[in-house]
N, C-alpha and C positions, 0 to 999 in steps of 0.2 A: 627344595636345600640350594640355599647360596653360596657365595665363594668369600662369606665374609675372615674366616683366620686365612684363606690364599689370598684375599685381598690387602692383609698386613706383612708381606712378605717383601723385598725390596723388589723394583722391576726386576733389574737382572737376575733374579733366580728365576723368577715365573718366567722370562724371556729362553733362562737356560733348561727351564725344568718343560719348556712348549718344544724345542728342538729336540727334545729327548722322549715325546710324546705324554707328556705331562703326567707323570706315572704323581709326583710329589700331590698337586692338585688332587690324583684321586686318592691319596692317604688323608691330606687335610679334609678330603669330603667326608668319609668314615668316620675323623675327630669331630667333624661338624655335627655327627646327626647324634654323636652321644651327648657333645656340649648342648644340643636343644634338647634332648632328652633331660638334660638336667637342667635346665633353666625351666621344662614347661610344669617339671616334679617338685619346682621351688615356688613356681608365682602358684602353683596349686596346693600348695600347704600354707602358701598365705592366704588365698581365697580361704580358705578351710578355717580361718581365723571367725570368720562374719557370717550371719546368717542369710545375708540377703544372697551371698557366693557360695557358699557350701557346698561339697557334694550330699545329694539326699541321704545320706545315710548316715551322715554326721548331723541331722535335725537333730532322732533323740540325744546324742550326749550334752547339744547345747543346749536342748530344754534340760535335760537331765541339770546343767547348772544353776537353774531358774526355778526347778524344781517343779515342773512342767510335766504331769502324766501323760504319756500319749499311750492311752488304755487300749484302743483298737487302732491295731496297722491296718490301713485303709491303701492297700497296692492296686490300684487302678489304672496304673496303664498310661501314667502323667495328667489321668486327667482330675485328680485329686492330691495334693500338698497340703503338707503341716507346718510348711515356713512358716506361713502367715502367723499360723497359732503361735508360735516362738517368739517369731520377732516382734509380736504386737502384746505381749503377756505383758511388761510392766505398765505400756499405757492402759492395758486394760486393768490392770489392780490399782492404777493412780483411778481409774472413774467409776470403779465397781459399783454395782448396782445401779447406773443411770440406765434410762431409756437406747444413748445412742451408743451406749457401749455393749449393751446387748445384743442388740444388731448392728455391731462391727465384730461380737464373738460368734454368733451366728454364720455370719460367711468366711470367718477363719476355718471355724473347727467343723462346720459343713459343707460350705463352699456354695452354698445358698446365698441365694439373695431374701434379706427379711426385715420385717417393720415392725418393732415392738410397741403394743397397744398396753397402759395401766390403767383394767379397767375402771375403775374408780372413778377416774375423770370422768367416765362416758354413764355416770349416774344420774339419775334426777330425784333430787331430796329438798324437804322445806328446808331452808337458809335462815340459818340466826343472823339476828339485823347487827349484830354486833361482829360477826365473822362473815361477807361476802364473799360471795365467790363466783367471779363474774367471770368465764375463759373465753376467748372471743375466738372464732375458726373462720373458714375461708369465707369466700364468694359473699360481698358487699351484695345489702338488698336494703340500700335507704328507708323505700317504703315500710319495712316491717316494724311497726312503732313499739315495738323492745328491746331494738338495738339502742345502747347506752353508746356507745363508740360507733360512730356512722360507715363508719369503714371496714365493719367486720360485724360477723351472725351471733350473738350470744347463742350457746348450745343447752345452756344450763336448763332452761324450759322447757317449752314447748316445743316440737321439730316444726322446723320451717319450712310452712307446705309450701311459698313461694318461689321459693329456689328449688329448680328440678336435677339442681346438681346435686343439692343436701336430701334428697328425695334417696337419688341415684347411686349414693354408696352408705344408705342403711345396710347394715348384717353384712357388710365387708371389712378388707383390713384398714380404709380408709373410712369408717363413719365416721360423722362428727354431731352425732343426734344424743338424744338423751335416753335410757332406758332402763327398768324396773330390775330390781336385785332378782339377779339366780344365785340358787341357793347350791347347785349344783356344782360338782367337780369339773372343770373346764376340758371340753376333751374339743373335738372336728365341728362340730356343730350346736354345741349345750354347753351351759354352766359360763360364759363367758362374764357378765356382768355381777361383778360381787368387786367387792373392799379387797379384797387376799386377792384378786385374781390378775395377773397377769398372761397376756397374748403375745403371743412369735409369731406372725404373719410367714411363712415360708413360699418362695417361689422356686419349684422346683426345674421346667423348664429353662431352657438357654433361648434369646432370642438370636438369631442369625441375619446378617445384612444382604444384601443385595441388591448390588450398583450396576445399572446401564441394560436393564432386562427388558425384553419387547414383550408389553403384553396381549395377552389373549382377546381377540375380538370375541364378543358375543354372534351367536347363531339366534336369541334374540331381538336382542338390540342393535340397528343399523349402530349406534354411536354410544354404543356400551363396552366396557371393557374389563377384563379382568385381571388383577395385579399377576397373580399364579400366571405362566407361561403353559400349565396343562389346565386353564381353562376350567380349574375347582373352585369352588369357594373357601377359600384359606386367611383365618385373622389377623389381623393386620398386629404387629408385635410391638411394644416402644421398644427402642435405641436406650438402654439405661444409661443414664449419668450419673459422673462422678457427685459425689453427694457435696454442700456447700459447707464444710467446715468442719471439724472435728463433731463438736457439740449437737451437729445438727441433725435434723430425723428426716426418714426416709421419708419420700415422697412417690407420686404415681410415676415420677418421669425416673423413678432412679430402681425401677425393678424390670425386670422380662418380663411384661403379664400385657395382656391382650390390650389395645389401645379401648379404654373405653368410648363408646360416639357420644355420650353427655359432651364427654374434657374435650374431645377432637372439636364437639359443636361451640363450646362454651371459647374455647382456648386453641384455635389449629395451627399457629403462629408457635405453640410449644412443641409442635408436632410434626410438622410441614417446613420445606424448605431444602434447599442445597447444603450441601456436606456431610461429614461424617458422625456431626453431631445430631444429626437430626434423624428422626423416624421411617419418614416416607418422602418422597419426592414426582413430581410427572413433569415430566420436557414433551416439548415440540419437539418433532425430527428424531433422526437414527444413533444420536448419543448421551446423553448427560450430560449436557454444558450446560453447565450455574447460570449464561446467559438466555438458555430457551427454558428457562424455568417459568412455569406458568405462578404467577405470583398469588401469595400468600391468599390475597383480599378478595380471589377470584374464588377462592375453595368454599362449599358449600357441603356441610355432613349432612347425610340424607340416608333414608331409609331404600336402598337400589333389589330387594327383593322380589320386586315388581318392573322394575329396569323403568321406575317413573324416572323424567324428561326434569333436568334443572332446568329455569328462568333463561334466557337467551346472556349467553356471558362468562353464566358460571360454569364451572367445573366438578358435579357433583362427587362424594367420597364416602363410601361405604367402611370401616375402617372393620366393623362385625363379618362383613361377607369379600372381603379385599375387593370389591365392587370398584369403577369409577365409571361415568356418565357425563357426554358433554349433554347440549342442549342440539336440537332436530339439525341436522346439514352444520353442525360446526365440528366434528371432527378433522385435526389438523390430516391436511393430504399428504405432508411429507411426514406423518409418521410418527408415535407416541414411544417414549420411553420411561423406565420410571424406575423408581430406587425405591427400596420396602423392605421392612425386616418381619421376618416367620418364626413359629416358636417350631422350637422340636427338643429331644427328651437327651439326647448323647448327639456325638459326633458319628453318626452313621449313616448309608445312603450317600447319596452327592448331597456336597454342602461346602460351604464359603467357611470353611476349618483348615486349619493346617494339617497337608499331606504329605507337608514333604519328604519324610521318611516311608511312605509308596511310591513314590511318581520314580519311572525309568527315567535313567539317564543315558543320550548320548550318545553312541561312541563316533571317533573320528573315521570308521568304515561304516556307520548307520547313514540313513538318510532323515533328517532329524525336520521337520516342516513346521511352522507356527500358523494355527489356522484361526483368524478371526477375521471380523467382517469391516473392522473398520481399520483402516492402514495403522499398526503397530509400532508403538516408539519408545526405545529407536528400530529402525526395520530389519529384522532378522534376513539374512541371508538366502532360506526360502521362506516363502506367504505365499498362503493359499485362503479364498474367502467362504470355503467349503469344502465338507471331508472326503464330498463327492472326485470335486479339483482334484487332492492331495490323490488319492488313490487314481486316479488316471494318468498321473504326472511320475508314480511310483514306477521304476524300472527292480523289480524283484529279483532279474538274474544280474544284473553290478550290484546291487547292495540288499543281501534277503533279509537285513531287519531296518523297521522303519519305523520313527516317533513321529506319528502328528501332537501337538499339546496344543488345546484350546485354552487360548488367551483371555476368553473374555465370559458374560453369563448370555449371551444371547441364543436364540429360538433360531436351531437349522433344521429346515425341513427337506430333509434329503430321503433318497431311493438308493440302496448300497447293496452292492452281488462282489463278492469276494470268491478268489478264485485262489486261491496259496497253494504254491508247490510245496515239494520239499525241503523242510530245511527254514521255511521265509517263517517271518516273523513279525506280527503288526501290533502295535499298539497305541490306543485312540486316549489318550487321555487331560483332563480338565487340567489347565494350569493350578497353580498352589491358591488356594483361596477360592477360587472359581468352581460356578457349576451352570457348563451349558444346556442346553434341554434337545435333545436327537430327536427330531418327528420323525419316524419312517413310516412317509406317505407314497401313493404310488398316483398316476398318474389323474385320478379321479379322487382326490382326495384323501383316498379309504387309508385306511390301516394299514399298512406294510412288515413286511419281516426284512432285517438284515438277514440275505441268502448267503451262508456258505456251501460252496459246491465243486466242481468238478474231478472229484472222486480220487485226486493226489495229494491232498493234504496230510495227511495222517503224521506227519511228522512236524508239523507247521501248526503257528500258536496264534493264537488270537487272546490281548489284553484292552479288559475296557475297564479305568479308571477315570471316578468322578462324574461320570454322567449321568442325568435323567432319559430314559428311551422312551419314548413314548410309542410302542408297540414291541416287537419279539425279534428270537434269533433263533433261525432254523440251518441246522446242520446236516446238509446231505450224506449220503451214504460214505465211509471214505474221505473226508475233506477237511478233520482237522486235528490232529495229537491233543492239544493243551486249550482248553479255553480257563482265561481270567477276570473274573469279575471281582472288582476292588472298588468298595466307596461306588457305591454304585445303585439306581433304580431304577432295576426295570418295571413299571407303571403295573401293576396286579389289577387283570381288567385288560391291559394293553392300551385302553387310553380311558380317561376320566371324560366325562358330562359334565353340564353345568349346574347340577345340583349335587356333583361330587360323588357318582353312581361309577361302578364300572360300566364302560360300553359293552365290552365284551368277556363276559364274566368265565366264560367256560373255555374261554381257550389258555393256549400255555405263552408264558412268556419266553420259556426256553425248550425246543421243541430237537431235538436229535434222533433221524433216521435208525434203521434196526443192525447195519453194518456200522458200526462204531469202534470196533474193539478195541482202537488205542487211545479211545478218547477221555481223556483227566477232564475231569471238568470243579473249580475251584470259586468257592464263592463267598468273599470275605468284606465282613462290614456292611454288606447290602442290602438291599429292601428287593422280593422278586415278588412276579405272580407264581402261578401254578407252574413245574420244572413236567418236561416229560422227559424220559431218559430213556433208554433200553437196558435189559439186565446185564447183556453180554459186556457192554460201554466198562472201560477199566474202574475208574471207580469215581466217585462224589460226595466232595468236601464244603461243608458248611459251617464256619465260624461266625461267629459277633453279630449273626442277621436274621431277617425274618423270612420264612415263606408264606405268602399267603393265595391261598384261593379263594378269591371276595368271594360274598353273597351276589348273585342276581338279582334284577330287577323285579319282584312278582317268585322269587324262587321263594320256597315253603322252607321252614326248620328242617324238615327231615331228608330234603335233597342233600343226594350222596358229593361232597362237594372235596378233592382230589388234590391235595397238593405236589405230593408226587410219585409219582407213576409210570409206567408206559404208556399209559393210554388212557382218555380223559375217563372213561368207566371206572380206571382203577383195577381191573381185572389181570394186568399183567404187571410183573414187578417188577421195580427198576432196580437201578445195578446197585453195587455192594454201594454201600454212605457211611461216613462219617459226619453226626452230627454235636458240634460242640455249641454252648450258647446260643439257640437259639430260640426263637418261639415260631410254630411252623400255627398256621391257622388251615386245615385242612386234612382231609385222610393220608395216609404214609401207608405204601403197600413195596416195598424192598427184596430184594434180592436177599441181601446180607446188610444186616442192621452194626456192621464192625463195632463202632462207636457211637453213642450216645449218651452225652453228659450236659447237666444243668441245662436240660429242652425241655419244655412247655412242647404238649401236644395236643392240642387243643379237642383234635376229633382219634378216630382208629386207627391203629398205626399194626401194620402187620411184618412180618419177616419170615422170608419162605424157610429161611436156615437158621434155623434157634443152636444150634449144637457150638458155632463160634460166634462171634460178638459180644455186649455186656453195655447196656442201658444202668446208670449212675442219677444220682442228686436229678432223680426226672422226674414231671408230672407226667404221666397217661391216663386221658380220660377215658377212651372205651372200658368196658367188664369186657368185649370180647377182641380186645386187643392182643397179638400173639407176638413176641418178642423174646430175644435173648434172656439172661439171666439176667434178672435184676438186684439193683445193689441202693437202699435209705430210696426207694421209690415211692410219691405218693399214687391214690391216698393209703396203698398196702403199707406203706410203713404208719399213718395215722390212725388205720384200722390197728393193727398187729398193737400199737402201744395203746389203745383203748381196751385191746383183750385182756393184754396183761394188767392192765388198770383194775378193770373189772373181775378178773380170775374166772374168766369163762373160757370154755371149749370152742365157740364158734360166738361171734355176736346177733342177739338179733336182727331180724332183717328190716328192721326200721330204721335200727340203729345204724347198720353201715348203709343204708341210705342218706342219715341224717349228715354221717360223717365222708359221704363222698358229696354233698352239696355243700356242706360247710368247707372244705377243701379244695373246690374247685376255684382255678382262676377267675377274677373280673378284671376287666379293662377297662380302662377310662373310654377310649374310642376302637376301634376294630376297624374301621374303616380306614385308607391310605387318603393321607390329605389332610387330615385334622392334626391337629398341635400337641395331643394325647395319645397318637395311634402307636397300637401294643404297650402303651405303660398300664402296669398292675396297678388296679383300682386301690384306695387307699382302704378298702373293707374286704381285700385278699389275706387269706389265712396266713397265719404266723409260717403252718409249715413251706407256703411258697414263699415269701417273702428272706424268708432266712434259709433256704431249702437247700441253695448250694453249697456247693463241699466249702466254701469258704466263707461260708454263712450270708453271703448275700442273698439276694432273689434269684431265680429261675428266671431262664427265658435271655434275653439277646439284650437286655439292660442289667447284667452281671455284673459286667464292667463300671460299673457307676459306684455299686458298694454302698445302698443306699441305707440297709439294713445297718451296717457298721458308722456311719455317718450320723444317724438319727441315735442311735449310741451315745458316739462321742458326744454331743450335742447336748445331749438330756443331762450325764453326767458333769460336764461341764456349767450347765446352767444350775446344778445345786450348790455351787462351788463359787459361781459368781450373785447368784440371785440373793436381795435384799431379807435377811430372819423374815420369816411368818407368812412370804407371800409364795403364791403355788401359779406355776406356770406352764400352761396350757399349748399344743403345736396345733398352727392352723393351718394347712396346706392349702396354696390358692389353685396353687397349679401342680 
């Protein structure tokens, strides 16, 4: 609050008011609060006149003035808004039916990057001499005798076998070759090339930028590194650029997809370089200093699956595996730092996205520390270079609440032991849009745990926010009262090897001893390995997350994999549990399933006490699962609907088996670290992709509202497509 009204008074009145304890100032302060509220309300009314600044609830009303039908309300918690659709409606109508408009329409309606292709332009036919159609594509090849324009490749005739790039793009979104007619309806993999068909290629994965990352050195190659600090294969993604001009069509540089090795080989300068508009960069030294950038002319795109060495003086980069390698003996002694982009479905787990709403604020009585391996600018009051150093300097008796904020994307190799006392609270969080890696290692470089011990912390609390944790967490008896994991990755299997496989698949990421009756565990927007929690614990709450007991190397499919229980074998039940919008890879055995809503259980789930709790809008895999009462769960709902349709008392065994097999969820990838991890496969049954209470998909990505966005896009396409054309959606990611 300011003294705007008070300062308008003559000085003599302010002097006399000060002599009497400033009662007039207090009165005008109350009046000014109401004035500010009135001004804010008037300002909000003015902002609500415009689609760019109005409140979200006003968008349908402004859209109604333009005749825009907002068919499916997509309440995605800020992930998606229909503001752009309403704002661009007039522009769309002026360019109705053009390819560039259809690309923008898909982005505005569904929030996905898109590329529109008129497939009739890709048909090969015998041309009439009075109407020759010469359509030129990219990739100049002067040696091709059929080229009419030496600066371009003619795609009307046979495929240009001399161009590696042209061949690599065949049957993709940016295919430039001619095809024969396909008379089938346009679908994901068929019916593309026809005069009346139009393809809309869609990218659902997002590209996330990481800057100033310490790459993991390979254990196989002395001069090889992984872009991923976890040391696993991770495809590098394109940093999507804004397209040039409203009429321009989308290119590979405008979509958040994996970098094609051939494209990177031919035009490395389009992807490599310093700056926020580039896709990747490699620096010598401990920081992402543009002056230390390895020049683009020294970059060589190379297959590093076997860590083949590049020529002397060159740096090899494999965008498909996310690896880089120097020539033998040429690794910089001062270290290596990288910038790159990775792909994932949503803002879940640790990641460089907006987390301002979840960050904890430090109060005046708290001990607030900034942790960064390089000196921050500006320099904070308290700065440490390691988490262990910050813990060592913390005096919990003087300041029982501490907030450690990690301000970079660095790799922290730590060995942490915590003894929290009653009423003490420790918060370790990544700064907004940061993704640091906390690697818990012992003196022998083995995987370690963050140990909470002491036996006096039943009223203590620990919060981790925005961290990638390599290792696990162990809670000794009576050593913690509240554990909160927000936007974190507790690597399933504790750590990954160079093939992306879990190093210790059978080990739990979170383990609590039996005497923790006061312990509350909350997991939100996180990816965690297996949980081993005792039955007498207070409660476990998991929301918008993934629990994963991964498949170990050489494990048979029949191996018991327990994601949640009190022991590794799954014989002892875990605590009273609430699961909401969660995907669980592994078996679940708990004392009470208080609530399971919109959950995908990929294996058996057992609740000891069935008289309380509820399972709703969920998928339960095993026929021998034991749960509380169920409401609209699959595959039981599909079986019941089919029985009613056939008007039978019971379905035949073969019919039941076929329905169960059809409804079973399929995933793009089930191994942590892959871009499509836990994403529902395109072939998943509609009962799963629309089985949530909201009509969205079950599981961890329910909040994306993919089904509603897809439905909105299909309806809008019918409104904007030229008459007689048939559009097909092709999902690239």
